[in-house]
C-alpha positions as CSV (number, residue, x, y, z in Angstrom):
1,M,81.7,3.3,-113.5
2,T,81.9,3.6,-109.7
3,E,83.1,0.9,-107.4
4,Q,80.5,-0.3,-104.9
5,N,81.4,-0.9,-101.3
6,T,80.3,-4.5,-100.7
7,R,80.9,-4.8,-97.0
8,V,80.2,-8.1,-95.3
9,P,78.8,-7.7,-91.8
10,T,81.3,-8.4,-89.1
11,W,78.6,-9.9,-86.8
12,I,75.9,-12.5,-86.9
13,F,72.9,-13.5,-84.9
14,V,71.9,-16.9,-83.7
15,L,68.1,-16.9,-83.3
16,I,66.4,-19.2,-80.8
17,N,62.7,-19.5,-80.7
18,H,60.8,-21.7,-78.2
19,Q,57.6,-22.1,-76.4
20,V,57.4,-22.7,-72.7
21,R,54.6,-24.3,-70.8
22,Q,52.8,-22.0,-68.4
23,D,53.8,-24.1,-65.4
24,A,57.5,-23.9,-66.4
25,M,57.8,-20.1,-66.8
26,A,59.5,-19.5,-63.5
27,G,62.1,-22.2,-64.1
28,H,62.6,-21.0,-67.6
29,E,63.5,-17.5,-66.4
30,L,66.3,-19.1,-64.3
31,W,67.4,-21.1,-67.3
32,L,67.6,-17.9,-69.4
33,D,70.0,-16.4,-66.8
34,E,72.2,-19.5,-67.1
35,I,72.2,-19.4,-71.0
36,I,73.1,-15.7,-71.0
37,A,76.0,-16.3,-68.7
38,A,77.2,-19.3,-70.7
39,S,76.9,-17.6,-74.1
40,S,78.9,-14.6,-72.8
41,R,82.0,-16.9,-72.3
42,F,82.2,-17.7,-76.0
43,P,84.8,-15.8,-78.1
44,G,83.2,-13.1,-80.1
45,H,80.0,-12.9,-78.0
46,Q,78.5,-9.4,-78.3
47,G,75.3,-9.7,-76.4
48,V,71.8,-11.3,-76.1
49,K,68.4,-9.8,-76.8
50,I,65.3,-11.6,-75.3
51,L,61.8,-11.0,-76.4
52,T,59.5,-12.2,-73.7
53,P,55.9,-13.4,-74.1
54,V,53.2,-10.8,-74.1
55,G,49.8,-11.6,-72.5
56,S,48.8,-15.2,-72.6
57,H,51.4,-16.2,-75.2
58,N,54.3,-18.4,-74.2
59,Q,56.9,-18.0,-77.0
60,Y,60.4,-16.7,-76.2
61,D,62.7,-15.3,-78.8
62,L,66.4,-15.0,-78.2
63,A,69.0,-13.3,-80.5
64,V,72.6,-14.1,-79.5
65,R,75.1,-11.8,-81.3
66,F,78.6,-13.0,-82.2
67,A,81.5,-11.2,-83.9
68,G,81.4,-13.5,-87.0
69,Q,79.9,-16.6,-88.5
70,G,82.7,-19.0,-87.3
71,R,82.3,-17.8,-83.7
72,A,78.5,-18.0,-84.0
73,R,78.8,-21.7,-85.1
74,C,81.0,-22.4,-82.2
75,G,78.5,-20.9,-79.7
76,E,75.5,-22.4,-81.5
77,N,76.8,-25.9,-81.2
78,R,77.3,-25.5,-77.5
79,I,74.2,-23.6,-76.4
């Protein structure tokens, strides 16, 4: 019998999905800059990916990556 390598990921994503009114898009882009800067100050922060709306859609998806679940919970509670 062989031993399986059961590795647990050392990172975790916090996913944020939200819809923005068309008249608030410009302000929302500024807010995104602030959120990205704020999240980068949390321990274990490893980056942010933003999926912006396409065409007439208004849904933004953000994936904030942290070094582990405990660090993600810390950041998630403050974002």
